[in-house]
KEKE-3310 file (N, C-alpha, C; in steps of 0.2 Angstrom, whole numbers, plus 5000, padded with zeros to 4 digits):
npx = (5461:5449:5444:5433:5439:5445:5434:5427:5436:5436:5423:5423:5432:5424:5413:5420:5425:5413:5408:5418:5416:5404:5391:5398:5410:5422:5423:5432:5438:5442:5455:5461:5476:5485:5500:5514:5531:5538:5528:5525:5536:5534:5522:5524:5534:5526:5517:5525:5532:5521:5512:5519:5530:5538:5533:5529:5519:5503:5495:5480:5463:5456:5466:5472:5464:5467:5468:5479:5479:5475:5486:5495:5490:5492:5506:5508:5503:5511:5523:5519:5516:5528:5535:5527:5530:5543:5553:5558:5572:5578:5571:5575:5588:5587:5582:5593:5600)
npy = (5590:5579:5563:5549:5539:5546:5552:5540:5535:5545:5544:5532:5534:5542:5534:5524:5532:5536:5524:5520:5530:5527:5524:5517:5512:5517:5511:5502:5486:5470:5460:5444:5436:5422:5418:5410:5412:5414:5418:5430:5438:5439:5445:5457:5463:5464:5473:5484:5486:5488:5498:5506:5512:5527:5540:5531:5527:5519:5509:5508:5510:5509:5507:5519:5528:5528:5535:5547:5544:5531:5525:5527:5518:5506:5506:5505:5492:5485:5486:5480:5467:5462:5464:5456:5443:5442:5447:5459:5464:5454:5456:5469:5467:5458:5466:5474:5466)
npz = (5362:5365:5364:5361:5369:5380:5386:5390:5399:5408:5413:5418:5429:5437:5440:5448:5458:5464:5468:5478:5487:5493:5506:5521:5516:5521:5533:5546:5544:5551:5546:5545:5542:5537:5533:5524:5528:5516:5508:5514:5511:5497:5496:5503:5494:5482:5486:5489:5476:5467:5473:5483:5478:5476:5465:5455:5442:5441:5429:5431:5433:5445:5455:5454:5460:5473:5489:5498:5511:5511:5505:5515:5525:5518:5518:5532:5534:5526:5533:5546:5542:5539:5551:5560:5554:5558:5549:5545:5545:5537:5525:5521:5519:5508:5498:5495:5487)
capx = (5457:5447:5441:5429:5443:5446:5428:5426:5440:5433:5416:5425:5435:5418:5410:5425:5425:5406:5408:5422:5413:5397:5391:5401:5416:5427:5423:5437:5437:5448:5457:5466:5480:5490:5504:5520:5536:5540:5523:5525:5541:5531:5516:5528:5537:5521:5514:5531:5533:5515:5509:5522:5536:5537:5533:5527:5512:5500:5490:5474:5459:5454:5472:5474:5459:5469:5470:5485:5477:5475:5493:5499:5488:5496:5513:5508:5501:5518:5528:5516:5516:5535:5537:5524:5534:5550:5556:5560:5579:5579:5568:5579:5594:5585:5581:5599:5604)
capy = (5586:5574:5558:5544:5535:5551:5553:5534:5535:5550:5541:5526:5537:5545:5528:5521:5537:5536:5517:5521:5535:5524:5523:5511:5510:5519:5507:5498:5479:5467:5455:5440:5433:5417:5417:5407:5418:5415:5422:5437:5441:5440:5450:5464:5465:5465:5480:5489:5487:5490:5503:5510:5515:5534:5542:5526:5528:5512:5509:5504:5515:5508:5509:5527:5531:5527:5542:5547:5541:5523:5523:5527:5512:5501:5506:5502:5485:5482:5486:5476:5460:5460:5463:5450:5437:5443:5447:5466:5464:5450:5459:5475:5464:5455:5472:5477:5462)
capz = (5358:5369:5360:5365:5375:5385:5389:5393:5405:5413:5415:5422:5435:5441:5443:5453:5464:5467:5472:5484:5492:5495:5513:5524:5512:5525:5539:5547:5544:5553:5541:5548:5537:5539:5527:5526:5528:5509:5505:5517:5507:5490:5497:5504:5488:5478:5489:5488:5469:5464:5476:5487:5475:5475:5458:5450:5440:5439:5424:5433:5436:5452:5459:5453:5465:5480:5492:5502:5518:5510:5504:5522:5528:5515:5521:5539:5533:5523:5539:5551:5540:5539:5558:5563:5552:5560:5543:5543:5543:5531:5519:5520:5516:5502:5494:5493:5482)
cpx = (5455:5442:5436:5433:5444:5440:5425:5430:5438:5427:5418:5428:5429:5414:5414:5425:5419:5406:5412:5420:5406:5397:5394:5408:5422:5427:5429:5435:5443:5449:5463:5470:5484:5494:5511:5525:5538:5534:5522:5530:5538:5526:5519:5531:5532:5518:5519:5531:5527:5512:5514:5528:5534:5538:5531:5520:5509:5495:5484:5470:5457:5460:5474:5469:5461:5471:5477:5484:5477:5482:5497:5496:5491:5503:5513:5507:5508:5522:5526:5517:5524:5537:5534:5527:5541:5555:5559:5567:5581:5577:5572:5585:5593:5584:5587:5603:5603)
cpy = (5580:5569:5554:5540:5540:5551:5546:5533:5539:5547:5536:5529:5539:5539:5525:5526:5537:5529:5517:5525:5533:5523:5516:5509:5512:5516:5503:5491:5475:5461:5451:5436:5428:5415:5414:5413:5419:5420:5429:5441:5443:5446:5457:5467:5467:5472:5485:5491:5490:5496:5508:5514:5522:5536:5537:5527:5521:5513:5505:5509:5515:5510:5516:5531:5531:5534:5541:5543:5533:5521:5523:5520:5506:5501:5503:5494:5481:5481:5481:5469:5458:5459:5457:5443:5437:5443:5454:5466:5460:5453:5465:5472:5461:5460:5475:5472:5464)
cpz = (5363:5365:5364:5370:5381:5389:5393:5399:5410:5417:5420:5429:5440:5444:5449:5459:5467:5471:5478:5489:5495:5503:5516:5521:5517:5532:5540:5547:5546:5548:5545:5543:5540:5533:5529:5525:5520:5506:5508:5513:5500:5491:5499:5498:5483:5480:5487:5480:5465:5466:5479:5484:5473:5467:5453:5448:5438:5434:5426:5436:5443:5457:5459:5457:5472:5483:5496:5509:5517:5509:5510:5525:5525:5517:5528:5538:5531:5529:5544:5549:5541:5547:5561:5560:5554:5554:5541:5541:5537:5525:5517:5516:5509:5497:5491:5488:5475)
residu = (MET:SER:GLY:PRO:LEU:ALA:SER:GLU:SER:LYS:MET:LYS:SER:LYS:VAL:ILE:GLU:MET:LEU:LEU:SER:SER:PRO:GLY:MET:ASN:GLU:LYS:CYS:LYS:VAL:VAL:LEU:SER:LEU:SER:ARG:GLN:ASN:ILE:ILE:PHE:PHE:SER:ARG:LEU:LEU:GLU:VAL:SER:LEU:LEU:SER:GLU:GLY:LYS:GLN:VAL:ASP:ASP:ASP:VAL:LEU:ASN:ALA:ILE:SER:LYS:GLU:SER:MET:GLU:GLU:PHE:ARG:GLN:VAL:HIS:GLU:GLU:VAL:LEU:LYS:LYS:GLY:ASP:LEU:THR:ASP:PHE:TYR:GLN:LYS:LEU:ARG:MET:LEU)
# end
């Protein structure tokens, strides 16, 4: 049984999919961040908990549209931010607490 909510959700997903496949959306953009080490830890944890946790389902239509390729890009960003902040080991130890 599909009700009005299911059809609304399906329509929303199609619109999001269409927007994300618009011309130019796959172009690479350089983003320069300047974060404190404290915020690097928070940012890394936010990425890990909200997106990178295996098997975790996010209740957000936009985030549910993330492709496997995009997830891999976020994993790389996660690792790079920690590495540039010289926090990789610290972060791993913090996660073990």
